[in-house]
N, C-alpha and C positions, 0 to 999 in steps of 0.2 A: 683535280688537276694530279697528273703523273709526276711523282718526285724523282722518278728514276730516269727522267729524260737526258739525253746528253746535254751537258751545259750550253752549247750553242744553241739548240733547239730550245732550251728553257729560256734563254735570252730572246730569242726570236718571238716567242709566244709572249714574253712580257711586253716586248716592243708593240706586237699587234693590239693588244688590250689596251696599251697607253693610248695608242693612235686613235682607236675607237673613242676614248673617252675625252679627247682633246676638242675644244671648240675653235681653235685656229686664233691667229694674230689678227689685229685689224690691219685691213689693207692699205689704209693711209692714216697715219697719224699727224695730228694738227698740232704745231709748236709755235709758242709765241715768245718772242724775245722782250722781257719784262724790265722795267726800269727799277732799280732797286735804291733805296735810300733810307736815311736813319729821320724819323719823325720826332719833331719837337716843337715845344710852345714858348714862345715870349709874349707875355701879357695875353691878350686875347687872338694873336695870330698864330696860326698853325704852319709850320714849315718843314720841309725836308731838305736835308743835305745828301748830295750824292754819298753813298757808301765808300767810294775811294776816297773821301776828304776826310773822313772822322776815324780816327785811329783809336780812340778808347773812350768809355764812358766811365765817369767815376762818381763816387757819392762825394759831399761837399768835404774836403780834407781841411785840417788845420793849417792856418795859414799866417805867414808873417807879414805883416805891413811894412809897406815900402814907403818912407816919407819922401814928401816932393812930387807925389804922382797925382795924374787926376782922378776924380771920384769912382771913375768906373773900373779903375785898377783895385782889383780886391786884396791882392798881395801875392806872396810866393807861396807855393807848396813843394814839400818835398816828398816826391812820388818816385820811390824804390830808388833813392839816391841821387836823382836828378831834379834840379830846381825846375818848375814849371810856373811862369806867371799866370795868374789866373784873373781874367777880365768878366766883367759884367755886361753880357752883350745887350741885355735891355737897356742898361745905363749908357751904353756907348752909342746906342741908336738914339739918344735923347729922350727915352722915357724914364718913367721912375726907376729906382733902383730896385732889384730883385732881393726880397728879404727871404733868406733860404729858409726852406720848411723841408718836410720829408719827401716831397715830390722833386725838388730842386737837384739838379745834376751838374757836372761839370763834363763837357764835349772837349776833348784833346784832339787838336788838329795839328798837322805837321805839313808846313809848305816851305818849300826850299831849306833855308836856314832858320825858320821860325817855328817853335814849338809853343803853343799856348794853350790854356785851358778856358774855355768859355762857360760861362755860369749862364744856365738857362732854367727856365721856370720848371720843366718837366721834359723829359725825354718820354717819347710814344711808341718807341720800338722800331723794328725794322718794318719798312713799307714796301711794298710792290706795286708799280703801276704800269697799266697797259698802255702803249702809246697811244691808243684810241681815247684814253681819259684826258690827255693833255688838252689845256685850255688855252685858247688864243685872246680871250678876253677876259680881265680880271677886274675885280672892283678895285676902288680908289685904295691906294696902300699911304702908309705914313712916307713922307718924302725922305727920311733917312733911311729907311728899309729898301727903297727902290733900287738904289744903284747894286745892289747884292742880289737881286731876285733874277733868275734867268729863266723864267717860265713858271707853269703851275700845271697841277692836275686837279681833275674834279673828281672824287671818289666816295661814296656812300654820303651825298648830300653835304660833304664838305669840300674847301678848296684847300688845296695843300701848295704852299709858294716853294720853289726850289731856290734855295739860299745858297749862294755859291762860295763856299769858305775860302777858296782861292783867291777871290775877288777881295774879299775882306782881308786875308793876310797880306796882300799887295798894298793896300791903301795906305798912303804916307800919314793920313789922319789918324788911322788906328794904329799905326808903328810909333807915333808921337805920343807918349804917356806922361812926359813930366810936365809940371803946373808952367 
C-alpha cells in the first residue's frame, strides 16, 4: 500500500476494502414482543408478577411487631427511613405461614396510596414469556389464590401463574389487618 496517497484517495481505498469484506445486514429482522415479570414461589406454586407491579426485592429485614394484627401481618420494617408493613403472602392466602430462610424475600409493591412488602418463599428472578406460551386452561388452584390470577404461561415444563398485585392491593380483605 502506498502511504503517500492523497488523504481522500486513502480514505476511498479503505472504504473499498471495507465494503469487500462486509457480509451485509439481514434483509428482514424478526421481532417479538415479550411479556416480562418477576418470578416467585409461595409453597409449591410458581407465580409471576408483572414487572411494572414490583418496585423492589429485599432480604428479610428486622421487623417491629404490631400488636392487634392478624397472624399474616409480620410487622413493620424501616426501609431507608420509610416504614413498610410486611405481610406473609402465603399466610394471607390461607396456607401455613412462611418460616423465613436464606431463600425468602420481600417483594415491595406500591399501588395507589399503599406500599407493602410481601414475604414470599423465594424470588425466582426476571422472567420473559412469549405470548405463544400463554395457557388458556390451567390446573386446579387453591381457591384463595384464584382471585389474584389473571392468566398463565407454560415454559420449560412449568406453569407460571400471573399474580396481579394491583388486585391484591385493592382487596378489602387484604387491607383489613386488625384482629
